[in-house]
Residue, then its C-alpha position, 0 to 999 in steps of 0.5 A: m265704579a267697579g274698581g270702587s267697590h272691589s276695594g270696598s268690599a276688600a275692605g270690609g271683607g279683609a285680606p281673603g277679598l284680594l286673594p282672588l284678585l291676585l290668582l287671576l293677575l298672575c294666570a293671565a300675566a302667565i297665559i300672556h308669556t307662553g301664549d299669542g300675545q294680544n298685541l304680536v302677530t306672526e306666522d309660520v314658514t315652510v321652505v324648500e332646503g336650501d331657499v330663504a326663510t323670512i321671519s316676521c314679528r309684527v305689533k298691532n297698536s303699537d306703543d314703541s316698545v322694543i321687539q326681539l327675535l330669538n332662535p330655538n335656543r333662545q339665543t337673541i337673533y335681532f334686538r331692534d334692528f342690532r344683531p347680537l348672534k354671529d350668523s351672517r345668513f340671518q339678515l334684516v329685511n325691514f325694520s320699524n316700531s310696528e315690524l321686525r322682519v329678518s331673512l335666512t338663507n341657505v335654510s338647512i334642516s338644522d335651522e328647523g324648529r321655534y323662533f321667538c318674537q318678544l315685545y318688551t311691554d309690562p308684562p314682556q309678551e311672547i308668541y313663537t313662528t315655527i320653521t319647517v323645512l322641505v327636502p326633495p328627493r335626492n335622485l330618481v331612478i327606474d329599474i327594470q327586470k328584463e331589459i328586452a321582453i317577449e309578448g306575454e311575459e310579466i316584468e317587474l319595475n321599481c322606482t326609487a325616490m331617495a333622501s326626501r322629507p317628507a316621504t314621497n308618493i310615487r305614480w305610474f304611467k304607461g303613456n298616458k294611462e296611469l297604474t298602481g304600483k306599491s310602495e315601501v317607505e324606509q326612514w334614515s334619521d330625519m329622511y325617508t326614501v321611497t321605493s315603489r314597485l309595478v309588475l306588468k304584463v307587456g304585448r306587442e302594443d306596449d314595444g317603444v311605449p314609455v313608463i314614467c315614475l312620477v314623483d308628487h312632493p311639495a318640495v319640488k313640481d315634475l319630478q319624473t324619469q321613464r323608461y321605453l319597454e322592448v318588446m320581442y314579439k312573433p310575426q304577424v303575417r298578411v296575404s294580398q292579391n295583386y292580381p287578378v286586379q278584379g279580384l275573380t280567379r277565372e280559369g286560364e288566368p294568372l295569380e299573384l300572391t304576396c305575403a308580408a309579415i311584420g314582426k320582433p325581430q323581423p322575421t326572415d324564414m318565410r315559405w308558401l305551402r298548400v294547406d292538406d295537399e301538395m303544392p301543383q308543380h306550375v306554381v312558382v315561389s319567389g321570396s314572399n311572392l306565389l305565381i300560378s301563371n294558368l289556373n285551372k280548377t286542380d289548382n282549388g285550395t287552400y295556401r297558407c304563407e308562414a313567417s317565423n322569428a325567435v320568438g315563434k311562428s305565425h301565418a295567413d291563409y289564402m282560399l282559392f276557388v277557380y271559376d269558369t271563363t264565363a263567370t262574371t260575378e264576384p263572390a261575396v267573400h274571396g279567397f282571403t282567410q286569416l285564422p288568428n293563431s293564439a286568442e291573445e292575437l285577436d287584439y293586435g289589430d292589422l299592420s298599420g297599427t290599429p288595435v282590435p278589442l278582444n270583444a269587438s264585433p266583426e262588424a269592427l274589424p278592420t278592413v284593408q282594401l288591397s292594391n288594385a283589387s277590389l278585395a276585403f281582408r278581415p283578420d277573422s273570415r271563418a264566416g266567408e270560408e263557409g259561405a265560399i264551400r256552399s257556393v262551391d258545393h251547392a250542386v254536391v249537396g243537392g245530389v246528396v238530397a235527391v239520393v236520399v229521397f230516392a231510396m226512401l222511395c224504394l224503401l216504401i215500395i219494398l214495405g208495401r210489397y211485403f204487407a201485400r203478401h202476407k194478408g188473407t184468410y186463415f181456414t181449420h178443420e177443428a170444428k168440422g161436421a158441427d155446422d148443422a148443429a141445433d145449440a152449443d152443446t150438440a155442435i160440440i158433441n158432434a165435432e169430427g173427433g170430439q174433446n177426445n181428439s182434440e190432440e189430432k186436430k190440425e190446421y191448414f193454411i190454404 
């Protein structure tokens, strides 16, 4: 009915009524030829270089029309099940009235582009599929600025991923912790080379830790390389008490101390000394051990163990207080004083490798139980040192307080006697003879000497 009505209108109106219809048909044919055909279906293909790409041209509502596949140069690869193109890498996978499926082996970058599916209908239909070729990085290398670093130094590492497509994304890890680097991309033809730079400040805890360069790329999974850090650091020193086993150092008993140090390189020079005083003659030092066979009060003081290597020097202190032979109560804090040689050493932890954060509270610092002794070692024992000093000098403090009180009493007595001597009544002869005067004027007139002799008046102190 619609067609008939349109024809009648054209007959009545003449040739100009056919022009819009012809233009519509021509536009529809052009859209079918260059766009998505109404019966043809295909998908884009992404493939890694060297792998196999599969191109599929499928027909919906097939009417037994002929299907053919063309390459980006519009050369026919397959016409039905026949291959005119002399490229053996193209192989027929499936052919039917509704599908033409072709595989391309050993794909290279030159194979990238648009491939056309054509359906011989009236008018012909055509759609295209795009092959994208991915190229994984050819090589992954880490370059390190210094093979051996010293604690506190900054070192530079560079990781390079060469000849990839598209450009790779490089990630850095130190152990299990991800770090941030700075990447630069260079393009050569259709290939990309990416270099990532990482600046890292190393400490002793980084020695032996792997630094990993990991690549994120759609053509490859789990591509990574790593380098192990080698860090030199100065010794960390610890003093332990081997005897007495109960920890209380009494007069007449022996004392044995052992000094242990760890560093890289391993410390070779280790020595004992007494802080602010000479070492007693009866003290025996043998390597890392210090022995006092018979303790006495003159041995009181601080004993220091120093260790050094090629990087630097460190020390640990032991504060000795010799108790009477009758002493039975062990002090709350006894003996050990290990002050850090620098603020950075606070986060190194003990020799067992336990890290200690810089902001850790005193309660959170590690405590190491010494062998055969009920002594605790804390890296920062300045509070313990003050407690021991108070226990040692309590008698001295009491004496000082008594002297101060006595001096104040003596001062009060002296001031009291001084003020008592200068207290009294003062008499003068200035108004002598005016005692019996009837009024003030008469007293002035009768006063000895009167006003004329005022300059000769004298005062007497009784």
